[in-house]
N, C-alpha and C positions, 0 to 999 in steps of 0.2 A: 904630881902621884899617877901611880896606875892604877889603874880601875878593871876591875872584873866583868864579863859579858857573858851571856848566859853563848852557847854554841850556836846554838842557833839562829841566834840577835849576828853573830861576829860573822855567818854563812850571808847573812844581805850584806853587808858594807863594803867597805874597799879597802881592803889591806896589802902587807908591802906582797910580794909573787911568793915569801918560803912560807908565809901563812896560809896563805893563798893552795899551795902544792900541798901542803899537810893536809885540811882539810878534802880536798879533793882523794888523797891516796884513804884518806881514815875512812871519809865515807863514797867512795868509787862513783866518787861523780868523772864525768867526761868534759863537763864545761859546768862553771861554777852560777846556780841560780840568782837571780836577781827580781825586785819588789816592781809591779808595775802597781802603779796609782789613779784607778779611775776619780777623775776630779771634777766637780760640776755644781751648781747651785743647786735644790730641790728641784725635780722638775727636769730635769736637764737631761733624762734617758740614761743615766747610771746603769741601774738595773737589767733595762734589755738590751742594753749594749754587754754586758757582762753575763748576762746568759748566750749571747751568740758567738762570744768571745770562747766561753767555756764547750760552747756545743763542737766550734772547729778546733781546741785545744781535743777534744776523745777522738774526732773524724782523723786528724792527723798520730793521732797513738801519744803525744802529748802530755806526762801527767804535769798537775799543778795543785795548788793549795790557797785553796778560798773560802777565809771562811766568814760565816753570814747569823754570827752571835751582834742580839741588837740589846742595847740594856734602858731599863723603862722607869720613868720614876717613880719611885717609892712612895706608900705612905707615909707623912710626916718629914719627910727629906726637904733638908734646906735646898737651896738650888746648887750652890757647893757642892756642897757634896754629892749631889743627884752631876753634876759637870763633872764634877772627878769621875764619880762612876763610868759615863761615858768613857771619856777619854781615855780612863786606864784600860776597860773593854780595848778600846781600838787598841792599843797599844797592844795588848796581849793577843789582838786576831791577826797581829804582820809575821806572829813566831808560832804562836798556840800549834801543837803539833805535828812541826815539820820536822823533827828530827823522827820524828814514827811513819812517817809522810817515806824519809829517804829509806828507812834502811829497816822497815819492815812491807812497805808498799808499793816497792820498785824505782822507786828516786823521786824526782818532784825536778821539772825546769823552770818555773816561774809559780810568784808566789803573784795574786789580787789582791786590793782592797776595794772599796766600796769610801772611799774620802778615807783620809790617813788621819792620825788626833790634830794635823793643823788645821783640818777646819775650825775647830773651836778657837782660834786670832780671830776666823774669821767672821765667826758669831760675835766674838767680842766685841768687833768692829759698827757693829752696826747697833742701831737705838734702833729696842726694843718695847713695840710697845705692850712691852709683859715682863716680871718682874728681871730687872737687872743688876748683877757682879758690882761691886764697888769697886775703886781702884787697888786697895789692898790685896781682898778674896783675887781680885783674876788675876793678880800677879803670882800668887798659893797656884792656880791654875795654868798659868802657863810653863810652871814647874816643868809637871807632869805632861803639858803642848808636846816639848821637844826634851822630851826622857830616850824617842828615839831618832834622836835627827840622824845621826849616824848610819842609820838604817837608810833612812826618809834621800837624804843625800844623797846614796847611792843609786836611791828608785831612778824608774822613768816613771811621770807624772803628763798623762794625757788627760786634758783638763775639756770636756765637753761644754760646745755650744750650744743653744738651741732654741730659734725662736718662737719653738712654741712651748716653753720652758712652764711660761707663769700657766696657759690653762693646766699642762700637766700636773704641774702643782694644785690648782683648784680642785679640779677631778679626783687627781687620789685623795686630798684634802675629807671631800664627801662622804669618800668612803670610808674610812678611819671612827670607830665608837675609843677608843683609848687611847686618847694623845696627851704625848707630856706636857703642850703649852695650846694654846686657840692658834688656830689659822691663822696665818699674815694677812695683813692688810695688802692691794696691790702698792705701795708707795711704800713702807716695810722691806717688802719681797725685792725690790726691787736696787733699796739701797745695799740689801744684804749680797745681792749678784754682782754689784759692781763693788761691793767688800772681796769676793772671789777672785774675779778677773786681773783688779787691782795688786792685792797681794800676793796670789797663789803665784806669778810668775820671779815676782823677790822672795820668794821662800823656798821656791822649788828650785835644785840649783839643775836639775832635767826637767825643762817645761815645755807642754808643745797645747796650747790650741787646736783644739778639730771641729769644725763646726759642721750638724751631722742637721737630719731631720727626722721626723717618726716616721720611719719606710721601714723597707726590707733589707737597704743597702748599707749604710750611711757605717755599720758594723764591717765593713768591708777596708773602709778609709781607717778604722782605727787598728785594723788585724795588719796592713799595709804595715805602718810603725812600728810594732811588736816584732814583726820580720823582719824589721833592718834593724831596729836596736838590741832585741834580746835575746833575738832566739837565733 
């Protein structure tokens, strides 16, 4: 059965040569862009690394798209409604505004996202110390989690590992006032982190672990990979 995809989504997938040539002609692209997923457990340094990468892209005159819209839990919203809303937002963040950026803002070399919709798979594998979805509701959620699988299959996932991740997470949690869930215990956090590291290499076709630290230079290790693989 034929499926119709938005052009923005097709731009980020692996296509046959004739489709790629058509897209390059239509959008006047010298090279087809790709999605970069910065993955990692909470506190691993994703926000800091992405900020450094965007600064470097700007310095080099390279255009990018990075949607940072977050989805918070609404009053009286069920857990399934909330997790589906978060997953839908993550799917939208992959492509929202991409065509406009290409047509009206001088192109786009790379799309960046902080965690993909797949993160919900890792979270659902964790035994939380709060409300959890039952098996049926989890199955419903997974349909949305893998809705953009063609895009993510063509992406590069750089998975950050940081020995200070737990401490970073706790410090960040202490600054938050409006939280969707209570702060994780260390035991729950370690289980969640283990699930990220166990399942991410299996779900992402192009997955690379990168060990970083809370410093000013670790982003360069990530940048080197981007230069070699995407630019």
